[in-house]
C-alpha positions in Angstrom: 72.7 137.1 66.3 71.8 137.2 70.0 72.4 134.2 72.1 72.0 133.0 75.6 73.4 129.5 75.9 76.2 127.3 77.3 79.2 126.6 75.0 81.4 123.6 75.7 85.0 124.2 74.9 86.9 121.4 73.1 90.1 120.7 75.1 93.2 122.4 73.7 91.3 124.3 71.0 90.3 127.9 70.7 86.5 127.9 70.6 84.4 131.0 69.5 82.0 132.1 72.2 80.2 134.7 70.0 78.1 133.8 67.0 78.2 137.3 65.5 79.9 140.6 65.9 79.3 141.9 69.4 80.3 145.0 71.4 79.6 143.5 74.9 79.3 140.1 76.5 78.3 138.2 79.6 80.0 134.9 80.3 80.9 132.6 83.2 83.4 129.8 83.5 81.1 127.0 84.8 83.7 124.3 85.2 86.4 123.4 87.7 89.3 124.3 85.3 90.6 127.7 84.3 90.2 129.0 80.8 91.7 131.9 78.7 89.5 134.4 76.8 90.8 136.5 73.9 89.1 138.9 71.4 89.7 139.3 67.7 88.6 141.8 65.1 87.3 139.1 62.7 86.5 135.3 62.7 90.1 134.3 62.4 90.9 131.7 65.1 93.6 132.8 67.5 96.9 131.0 67.4 98.5 132.2 70.6 97.8 133.6 74.1 99.0 137.1 73.5 96.4 139.4 75.0 94.4 136.6 76.5 92.8 136.9 80.0 92.7 133.9 82.4 89.4 133.1 84.1 89.3 130.7 87.0 86.3 128.5 87.8 83.2 130.6 88.5 84.8 133.8 87.1 83.4 135.8 84.2 82.1 139.1 83.0 78.7 140.8 83.3 77.6 142.7 80.2 81.1 144.1 79.7 82.1 146.1 76.7 84.8 144.5 74.6 86.5 147.9 74.4 86.8 147.8 78.2 88.1 144.2 78.3 90.5 144.6 75.5 91.3 148.4 75.3 94.4 147.8 73.2 92.6 146.0 70.4 90.7 148.5 68.3 87.5 147.0 66.8 87.4 143.9 68.9 84.1 142.1 68.0 84.6 138.3 68.4 85.4 136.4 71.6 87.2 133.1 71.9 88.1 130.8 74.8 90.7 128.1 75.4 91.2 125.5 78.1 93.4 122.4 78.5 90.2 120.5 79.5 86.6 120.5 78.2 84.9 123.5 79.9 81.3 124.7 80.0 81.0 128.5 79.5 77.7 130.3 80.0 77.5 133.0 77.2 75.0 135.8 76.6 75.2 138.6 74.1 73.0 140.7 71.9 
């Protein structure tokens, strides 16, 4: 399902940014804390930071294919984020 919204991360918890299988995503870290972003091939919540990318405040991606962000993860279709603090993330995907 397409979405264009703001997702608030719960501190110290992996939070799913996508609400369906996606092939590309736009997002921006709208807080003053860094966050980590990780993709999976299903709805299983990540348990570690292997393969995660750090995004500082104001950073993000603009309609970027998951295959470009995570080229070593074949079939990536869900995106998750994690932060030590509550963080607002603007998210948009089709």
